[in-house]
C-alpha positions as CSV (number, residue, x, y, z in Angstrom):
1,M,1.9,14.6,22.7
2,G,-1.1,16.7,21.1
3,R,-0.3,15.4,17.8
4,Q,-0.3,11.9,18.9
5,S,-3.5,12.2,20.7
6,S,-5.5,14.0,18.1
7,R,-4.3,11.3,15.5
8,S,-5.4,8.4,18.2
9,R,-8.9,10.3,18.5
10,L,-9.2,10.3,14.6
11,I,-8.2,6.7,14.3
12,I,-10.9,5.5,16.5
13,S,-13.4,8.0,14.7
14,V,-12.6,6.5,11.5
15,A,-13.0,3.1,13.0
16,V,-16.3,3.7,14.3
17,A,-17.5,5.3,11.3
18,L,-16.1,1.8,9.2
19,I,-17.9,-0.2,11.8
20,A,-21.2,2.2,11.5
21,L,-20.9,1.6,7.5
22,A,-20.5,-2.0,7.9
23,A,-23.5,-2.1,9.8
24,A,-26.0,-0.1,8.0
25,P,-28.8,-1.6,6.0
26,V,-28.3,-1.6,2.3
27,A,-30.9,-1.7,-0.7
28,A,-32.0,-5.4,-1.6
29,Q,-29.5,-5.3,-4.8
30,Q,-27.3,-7.5,-5.6
31,T,-24.6,-8.7,-3.2
32,S,-21.3,-10.7,-3.8
33,V,-18.4,-11.8,-1.9
34,T,-15.0,-12.5,-3.6
35,A,-11.9,-14.0,-2.4
36,G,-8.4,-14.2,-3.6
37,V,-4.9,-13.5,-3.4
38,N,-2.6,-10.7,-5.0
39,V,1.0,-11.4,-5.2
40,R,3.3,-8.3,-5.9
41,F,7.0,-8.8,-6.4
42,L,9.2,-5.7,-6.7
43,S,12.9,-4.6,-6.9
44,G,14.6,-1.1,-6.6
45,T,17.3,0.9,-4.9
46,F,14.9,3.5,-3.2
47,G,17.5,6.2,-3.2
48,S,20.5,3.7,-1.8
49,D,23.2,1.9,-3.2
50,Q,21.5,-1.4,-2.4
51,T,19.0,-3.3,-4.4
52,T,15.8,-4.4,-2.4
53,D,13.5,-7.1,-3.5
54,L,10.1,-7.5,-1.8
55,L,7.2,-9.8,-1.9
56,Y,3.9,-8.6,-0.9
57,A,1.3,-11.2,-0.7
58,P,-2.1,-10.3,0.6
59,A,-5.4,-12.6,0.7
60,V,-8.1,-10.3,0.1
61,L,-11.7,-10.3,0.8
62,R,-14.3,-7.8,-0.9
63,L,-17.9,-7.6,-0.1
64,E,-20.1,-5.5,-2.6
65,S,-23.7,-5.1,-1.4
66,G,-26.1,-2.6,-2.9
67,R,-23.8,0.6,-2.8
68,F,-21.8,-0.5,0.1
69,E,-18.1,-1.7,-0.8
70,A,-15.8,-3.4,1.7
71,A,-12.2,-5.0,1.7
72,A,-9.9,-6.6,3.9
73,Y,-6.3,-7.3,3.1
74,F,-4.0,-10.0,5.1
75,P,-0.6,-9.7,3.8
76,Y,2.5,-11.9,4.0
77,L,5.5,-10.0,3.6
78,A,9.2,-11.1,2.9
79,I,12.3,-8.5,2.2
80,D,15.4,-9.5,0.7
81,N,18.1,-6.7,1.5
82,G,16.1,-4.1,2.4
83,T,16.6,-0.5,3.0
84,V,13.1,0.6,3.4
85,A,9.9,-0.1,5.6
86,P,6.4,-0.5,3.8
87,S,4.0,1.9,4.7
88,Q,0.4,3.0,3.0
89,G,2.2,6.0,1.5
90,G,5.0,3.9,-0.1
91,F,8.2,3.2,1.3
92,V,10.1,4.6,4.4
93,P,13.9,4.6,4.0
94,M,16.1,3.3,6.8
95,R,18.5,6.1,8.1
96,G,21.9,5.7,6.5
97,T,20.9,4.3,3.1
98,L,19.7,7.3,1.2
99,T,23.2,8.3,-0.5
100,N,21.8,12.1,-0.8
101,A,20.4,12.4,2.5
102,P,22.1,9.7,4.8
103,S,20.8,11.2,8.0
104,A,17.0,11.1,6.7
105,G,14.7,8.3,7.6
106,M,13.8,5.8,10.2
107,S,16.7,5.0,12.8
108,M,17.3,1.4,12.6
109,S,18.8,1.5,16.5
110,S,15.6,2.5,17.4
111,N,13.6,0.2,15.7
112,A,16.1,-2.6,17.0
113,S,14.9,-1.4,20.6
114,G,18.2,-0.6,21.5
115,T,20.2,-3.7,20.4
116,T,23.1,-3.4,17.9
117,G,21.9,-5.0,15.0
118,G,19.0,-6.2,16.6
119,M,16.7,-5.8,13.6
120,M,18.7,-6.6,11.0
121,G,21.8,-9.0,12.2
122,G,25.1,-8.1,13.4
123,G,27.3,-6.4,10.9
124,P,26.7,-5.0,7.6
125,V,25.2,-7.0,4.7
126,G,25.3,-7.1,1.0
127,G,28.5,-5.0,0.9
128,V,26.5,-1.8,2.3
129,N,28.8,0.9,3.9
130,V,27.7,3.3,6.4
131,P,27.6,6.7,4.4
132,V,29.6,9.6,6.1
133,G,27.5,11.8,8.3
134,S,24.9,8.8,9.0
135,S,23.8,8.3,12.4
136,A,23.4,4.6,12.0
137,S,26.0,2.8,13.8
138,P,29.1,1.2,11.9
139,A,28.0,-2.0,13.6
140,T,24.3,-2.0,12.4
141,S,23.3,-3.5,9.1
142,L,22.0,-1.3,6.6
143,V,19.7,-3.9,5.4
144,T,17.0,-6.4,6.5
145,N,16.1,-10.0,5.4
146,Q,13.3,-11.0,7.1
147,S,9.7,-12.5,6.5
148,G,6.4,-12.7,8.2
149,L,2.7,-11.0,8.8
150,G,2.5,-7.5,7.1
151,D,0.1,-4.7,8.1
152,I,-3.6,-5.4,7.8
153,V,-5.5,-3.0,5.9
154,A,-9.3,-2.6,6.0
155,S,-11.6,-0.2,3.7
156,A,-15.0,0.6,3.3
157,G,-16.9,2.9,1.0
158,Y,-20.4,4.0,-0.4
159,R,-21.4,4.8,-3.9
160,I,-22.9,8.1,-3.7
161,V,-23.8,8.2,-7.0
162,D,-24.7,5.0,-9.0
163,D,-26.5,5.9,-12.4
164,A,-26.4,2.8,-14.5
165,I,-27.9,4.4,-17.3
166,A,-25.3,7.1,-17.7
167,G,-22.7,4.5,-16.4
168,V,-21.2,6.6,-13.5
169,Q,-20.2,6.1,-10.3
170,V,-18.9,8.1,-7.4
171,V,-17.6,6.6,-4.4
172,L,-16.4,7.8,-0.7
173,N,-14.0,5.2,0.8
174,G,-12.3,5.2,4.2
175,R,-9.4,3.1,5.3
176,I,-7.0,2.1,7.8
177,K,-4.0,0.2,8.1
178,V,-3.4,-2.0,11.6
179,P,-0.1,-1.9,12.5
180,T,0.4,-5.8,12.7
181,A,3.5,-5.8,11.1
182,S,6.7,-5.7,13.2
183,A,8.7,-2.5,12.9
184,T,11.6,-4.0,15.1
185,R,12.1,-6.7,12.0
186,G,11.7,-4.0,9.2
187,L,8.5,-4.9,8.1
188,G,6.4,-1.9,8.6
189,T,6.7,1.3,10.6
190,G,4.7,0.2,13.5
191,K,2.2,3.1,13.5
192,A,-1.4,3.0,12.1
193,D,-2.2,4.9,8.8
194,I,-5.8,6.2,8.1
195,G,-7.1,8.0,5.1
196,A,-10.1,8.7,2.8
197,T,-10.4,8.7,-1.2
198,G,-12.8,9.9,-3.5
199,T,-13.2,7.9,-6.7
200,I,-15.0,8.6,-10.1
201,R,-15.9,5.9,-12.7
202,K,-17.2,6.3,-16.1
203,Q,-18.3,3.5,-18.2
204,V,-16.8,4.2,-21.9
205,G,-17.9,1.9,-24.6
206,G,-16.9,-1.7,-23.5
207,G,-14.7,-0.6,-20.3
208,W,-14.1,1.8,-17.4
209,F,-12.2,4.6,-16.7
210,Y,-11.4,5.7,-13.2
211,A,-10.0,8.6,-11.4
212,E,-9.5,9.2,-7.9
213,A,-7.9,11.5,-5.1
214,G,-7.4,11.2,-1.4
215,Y,-5.6,11.9,1.6
216,L,-3.4,9.9,4.1
217,F,-2.5,10.4,7.8
218,I,0.9,8.7,8.2
219,G,1.7,7.5,11.8
220,D,5.0,8.6,12.8
221,P,7.8,6.2,13.7
222,D,9.2,7.2,17.2
223,D,12.1,8.9,15.6
224,V,11.0,10.5,12.4
225,D,8.5,13.0,11.8
226,L,6.8,11.6,8.2
227,R,4.7,13.8,6.2
228,N,0.8,13.1,5.5
229,A,0.5,12.2,1.7
230,A,-2.3,13.4,-0.8
231,L,-3.0,10.4,-3.1
232,W,-4.0,10.1,-6.5
233,G,-4.6,7.4,-9.3
234,F,-6.1,6.9,-12.6
235,G,-6.6,4.0,-15.1
236,G,-8.9,2.0,-16.9
237,V,-10.4,-1.3,-18.1
238,R,-11.0,-2.0,-21.7
239,R,-12.6,-5.1,-22.6
240,L,-10.9,-7.1,-25.6
241,T,-13.5,-10.2,-25.6
242,D,-16.1,-11.7,-23.2
243,R,-12.9,-13.1,-21.1
244,V,-9.9,-10.8,-21.6
245,S,-9.9,-7.2,-20.7
246,L,-6.7,-4.6,-20.9
247,L,-5.8,-2.9,-17.9
248,L,-3.8,0.4,-17.5
249,S,-3.0,2.6,-14.2
250,A,-1.0,5.2,-12.8
251,Y,-0.9,5.8,-9.3
252,G,1.3,7.8,-6.8
253,N,1.4,10.4,-3.7
254,T,3.4,13.5,-2.6
255,A,6.4,12.6,-0.5
256,L,6.6,11.4,3.2
257,L,10.0,12.9,3.6
258,A,11.5,16.2,2.4
259,E,14.7,14.3,1.3
260,F,12.7,11.4,-0.6
261,A,11.1,11.7,-3.8
262,A,7.4,11.3,-4.3
263,P,6.3,7.7,-5.3
264,I,4.9,7.2,-8.9
265,E,4.2,3.8,-10.6
266,A,2.3,3.3,-14.1
267,G,1.7,-0.3,-15.7
268,A,-0.7,-2.2,-18.1
269,G,-1.8,-5.7,-18.0
270,V,-4.4,-8.2,-18.7
271,S,-7.3,-9.7,-16.9
272,I,-8.7,-13.2,-17.8
273,R,-11.8,-14.3,-16.4
274,A,-12.8,-18.2,-16.6
275,G,-16.3,-18.9,-14.9
276,R,-16.0,-17.6,-11.4
277,T,-12.5,-16.8,-11.4
278,T,-10.4,-14.1,-12.3
279,L,-6.5,-13.8,-13.3
280,T,-4.9,-10.7,-13.7
281,I,-1.6,-9.9,-14.4
282,V,-0.2,-6.1,-14.3
283,P,3.8,-5.3,-14.6
284,T,4.5,-1.8,-13.6
285,V,7.4,0.6,-13.6
286,G,8.8,3.3,-11.2
287,L,9.0,6.6,-12.3
288,S,10.9,7.9,-8.9
289,D,13.6,7.2,-6.7
290,A,11.0,6.4,-4.2
291,S,9.3,3.7,-6.4
292,P,10.4,0.2,-7.2
293,R,12.3,0.2,-10.4
294,Y,9.9,-2.5,-11.5
295,A,6.7,-4.6,-10.2
296,V,5.1,-7.5,-11.2
297,N,1.6,-8.0,-9.8
298,V,-0.4,-11.3,-10.1
299,G,-4.1,-11.4,-8.8
300,L,-6.3,-14.5,-8.4
301,S,-9.6,-14.0,-7.4
302,T,-12.9,-16.2,-7.0
303,D,-16.5,-15.2,-6.4
304,V,-17.9,-17.2,-3.5
305,F,-21.0,-15.7,-2.9
306,R,-23.5,-14.0,-5.4
307,R,-27.1,-13.0,-5.0
């Protein structure tokens, strides 16, 4: 109870801080607003015997004004044969699906509000059997086939260092996940996540290199105690021509459950700019059981305002 109360106060404090940052006056420098959509298709087993396919497609709105940066993500989510629920710290397995630890993860019966098979539909789906020792009911499906609104994510940051001559930026950023996705349908955990990151960007020749680290407070579903996560990532952008750039990245975080691996992904792709519109295509591969086996990320964005 005390932990939940402390977390609620922390969420409120972060939300107030983000609003204060957004309302603060910024220097009379260039302001831009970018709108777009990112489509991420991924597939993996996530420590189970079942392959999960997931489509995550957020509409994205970004603002840069002076040293201030902000973004908001409004996702559509579709899960096919899903054995995991998405969170900001990766994916949370459903109880009964991990082959090496069937009792670990979110309880599907509690997500179904006490109704047998209420989240997933009645009976096993996709040939998945309840492992021996699982707390899941044999009458409850171990996979979900659902679609709908995902969790809205908002972030706000400030470049405490912005040295154009040295080509160095240092950004402090806070973010919050609003639990708008339905936990009873397996589209989220039903709890808020909040976090903060620090990012260093360095201009190198015709591109950028970046490295970031942060910490994420993960909201606990009613029946499982998730670990908070330390975040990390690095990557780079190398301009090949005036319109085409090469993108490289690797990112991950610590494990949310003792029985589940830490998620790690790495990828490479291209960015193509035509006028005010930019297309990015970045395939990635997962390097642990908690990550998708592979993913394809396609983004399309355009400048709607620049001054």
